N, C-alpha and C positions, 0 to 999 in steps of 0.2 A: 504494500500500500504506500503510495507516494503522499508526502505531506510537506509542510514548510514550518520552519521555526516560528514564523509570524502567526500562523494559525494556532500553533500550540500556545503561544503567549496569550492569545485571546481568552484562554480558559482561566487565566489567573483571576479575572474579575468575578467569575462564576464560582471559583473554588478557593476562596480566600484563606481557608484553614487547612488546605491540602498539605500533607506531610510526606507522602511517598508517591512519586510520579514514574510510571513505567511507559517508555516509548519504544520498547524493543520490537523489531520486526517491521518498523516503518522506514521508508526511504526518506530521510530528512535532508532538506537543503537549508542552508543558512541564508535567509533573505531579509534580515532585519536592517533597517536604516540606522546606522550607527550614530547619526546626528539627531535622531528622533528621541523624545523622552523615553526613558527606560521603563519597561514593564517587567515587574518582578513577581515571583512566587515567594512571598516573605517567610513562609513556614515550611517549605519543602526541605527536608534534611536528607532524603535518599532519592537519587536520580538514576534510573536504569535506562541506558541507551545501547544495549547489546544489539548487534546486527541492524544498525540503522544506516549503514553505508556512510557514516561520518568519519572518513579517513583523515580529514584535516584536524590535526591536534590543535591548531590555532583556533579553529571554529569551536571546538569542544571547550577550550579554556575560556573563550569569549562568552559562550553560553553560560558557563558556570559563574564567571565573574560578574556579568552584567545582569543576570536574571535570577540567580539562585543564591542570595546572600547568606542563607542559613545552611548551606549544603555541608553535610558531614560524610556522605557516602556517594561515590561516583562509580558506576559500573558501565564500562565501555568495551566489552568483549566483542570479538569477531567483527571488527570494523576495518581491517586491513591497514591499520596504522603502521607506518614505516619509520625507520631510522631518520630518513630525510625529513619527515614531518616533525620529528623531535628537534632536529638540528635547525630547522627554520624557526622554531619557537625559541631556541636558544639565541638565535641572531636577533630576533625581535621579541623579547620576552613579554609574556603575559602571565599574570599570576592568578591562579585559581583562588578561591576563598581560603583564607588562612585557617579555617575551621575544619577542612577536609581531613578525615581520619582514616577512611577506607577507600582504596583505589583498586579496581579490577580492570586490568588490561590484558586479560587472557586471550589466547587464540588470535593474536594480531601478528605482525611481521617484524617484530623487534629483535635485533641481534646485537646491538651495540649498547652496552651498559652505560658508557659515558654520556651518550646522547640522552638516555633516559634520565640519568641523575642531573644533567644540566637543566632539565625542564622541571623536574619534580623534587629535586634534592632539597630545595629551600622550604618546602611545605612543613611548617613547624609541628603540626599535630598528626602527621601521617604515621600511623602505627601498624597498619595492615596493608600489604601490597601483594596482589596476585598477578603472576605473569606466566601462568601455565600455558603450554602450547605455543610458545614463541620460538625463537631461534638463537637464544642467548647461549654463548659459549663460555664466557668468563664473567664473574661477578667480583668487582674490586671494592674493597672497603674505602671509606673516606679517610683522608689523611688526618694526622693527629690534630692539626689546626683547623680542620674543616668541621662544619656542623651539618653536612649533607646527610639527609635521612636520619637525623639524630634521634628521633622518637621511634624509629622503626623497631617493632617487636615481633612481627609475624611476617614471614616472607615465604611465598609459595612459588616454586620454580619447576613443578612437575612437567615432564614431557618437553624439555628443551634439549640443548646440546652441551650442557655445563660440564666441563672437565676441570675447572679450577674455581675454588671458592675460598674466600678469606672471611674473617670474622667482622661482625658489626657489634658495636658496644652494647646496644640495648636489645639485641635479638634474643627472643625467648622461644620461638617456634619456627621451624624450618621444614618445608616439605620439598623433597628432591627426587621423587620417584621418576623412573624412565629418563635418567641422565647418565652419561658415561662416567661421571665422577664416582658413582657408586660401584663401578666394576673393580676399582682398585683402592678401596678404603683401607686405612691403616688398622692396626690391631685394636687401638683404643676405640675408634669409631665403630668398628665391627662389634666390639663387646657391648657398647651402648645400644647399638641397633638390636642385638640379640636380646638384651635385657628388656627393651621396650616390647619386642615381639613376645617374649615369654610372659610378661605381665599382662598383655592383652589376651594372650592365649589362656592364661589362668582365669581371668575374669569371664571369658566366654565359656570355659568349662563349668565354672560355678553357676553361671546363668543357665546353662543347659541342665545342670544337676538340679537346680531349683524348679525346673519345669517338669521334672519326672516325678512319678509317685514315690512314696516312701518305700524303702527297701530296694532301691535301684542302684545302690552303691557299687555292686559287682559289675553292673553294666558299664558304669562310668569308668571304673578301673580298667576294664578290658578295652574300652574304646580309647581311653586316655591314660596309658601306663605311667606317664610322667607326673600325674596329678600330685602324688605324695611328695615327690621331689620339689615340685614348684611351690607347694604349700610351705615347705621348709625354707625354700629360698626367699620367698616373699610373704612372711608371716603377717605383715600389715594388711595385705589384700585379703588374706584368708580371714583375719580377725574382723575386718570390716564386714565381710560377707556374713560371718557368724553373728555379729551384733545385729545386722539388719534382719536376719532370720529370726533371732531370738526376740527382737522387738515386735515382730509380727505375731508372735505367739506360737506355741508348739502343740496346742490341743484344739480339738474341734475341727470341723471341716474347713474353717476359714483360716487356719494357722499353718505354720511350718513353711517349708520351701515352696510348696505349691502356691501359697499366698504371696510369697515374694515374687514369683514369676508373674503373677497377675497384678502386681502393684502398678500404679499409674504414674505417668510422667505428663505434667501439664506443659504443653508446648504451644508456640505461636506459629501458625502457617503464614509465611510471607511470600506474596506473589511477585514474581519477577518475569512472568511471561505475558506478552501482550495479547495472547490468544485466549486468555481466561475470560469468562463471562462476567466476572466481577473482580475488582482489585482489592476488595476489603480483606484485611487480615482476619484470621480466625484463631481463637484460643480454644484448645481442646485437650482433654485428658485422654491419653492413649495407653493401653496396656503395653508393657515392655515386651510381652510375648507376641504382639501384633507383627505381622510380616510387612515388608516394604510393599509387596503387591497389594496387601489390604489397605495400606495407607494411600497408595495410588488410586484405589477405588474410592476412598473418601474424597480425594482431590477431584476425581472425575465428577462425583456427585455435586460437590460444592462449586467447582470452578469450570466444569464443562471441558476439562482437558483429558483426553483419552490417555491411558497408560503409556502408549507408544509415542505420545507427543510431548512428554515432559520427563524431567529428571529431578530427583530429590537429593538434597544434601542437608546436613545438620550442623549447627554450630551452637556450642554451649553458651557463648556470650558474644557481644559485639566485637570483641577483640580476638576471639578464637577463629582459627581457620575452619572453613566448612569441610565436613567429612562426607564424601560421596556415599550415598546409600545405593551401592551398585550391584546388589544381589537381591532380586525380587523375593527370593525365598528366605532371606535373612531376617531375623527378628530385630526389633528396635533395640532391645537390650544388647544384642550382639554388636551393634555399632556404637554403643555407649550413649545412646539417647538418654537425656536426664531432664529432670524437672527444671523449668524456667528457660529452656533453650528455644531455638528457632528452627523450623523446617522450611528451607528455601525451595521454592518451586520455580524451575527454570525451563526454558525451551531446550531441546536436544540440539547440540551444535554438531 
């Protein structure tokens, strides 16, 4: 669907309290008269412009700066944004809102880290940056005297060509799947990766165990022979599971591990697909034993998106990286879905 920025701006008068604007899937052209009085969406904090054919980074920044003064999240995935676009911006700098905290430039055509940081490195509050599916080869840290990306705490670089990576001072979360760097990790990095995998594996075993009837311990032990070893290696995880189970009670039909499996997580559905019949968010309590396929059925009923037309991801907080719910048969508990998080509904790229 073709549209223009001017037409979108006309909505501001009709939606003065709008907070989340999704324009994904529209072919947008920037046709605003820069000399005309500025029209703004004063309360929009999340702008989703995935697959809008807005390959001009300058236009994107101008839209944010001139029309979305309260912007905190910008999603501009799959727009064919290139290094050249970033370099043009560096030559004629435009600044996006200083309040932007989350930026998603996944599935573009970026390969030069320096061009990227020249454009966004000065954003003082940017803490989460997603660059999945680009062509980046190397990621260089800022110099000791530089404040470039100083607040960055979460960086996602999955499915690039990264084979060199250095440290960022504030980085707390890093996602690097499908990168050459991981083929030759050192012993320390490999040990950390193994520990993370073991801890996730243990949580998933315990979740599976809680969904089985009483007396199924032998089945679990046969299926997962390392259970006792992992419980000994990570007693805190085992203790937390036991405390949760005990807290739910151990008598009656409503207690014990079965009750834990049926415990609920209150999550907020956040729509990022332009094809949805409504853009309203939805708060819903979901059983942790619910499968991804069942959640997609809920999405279809509420938002009119068939399961084959959308993908789901979960984030525990605004600062957390989204986790793809990429197995329709997997249960929510398997993916670590928890109370207070968000389920993001996106188009399939």
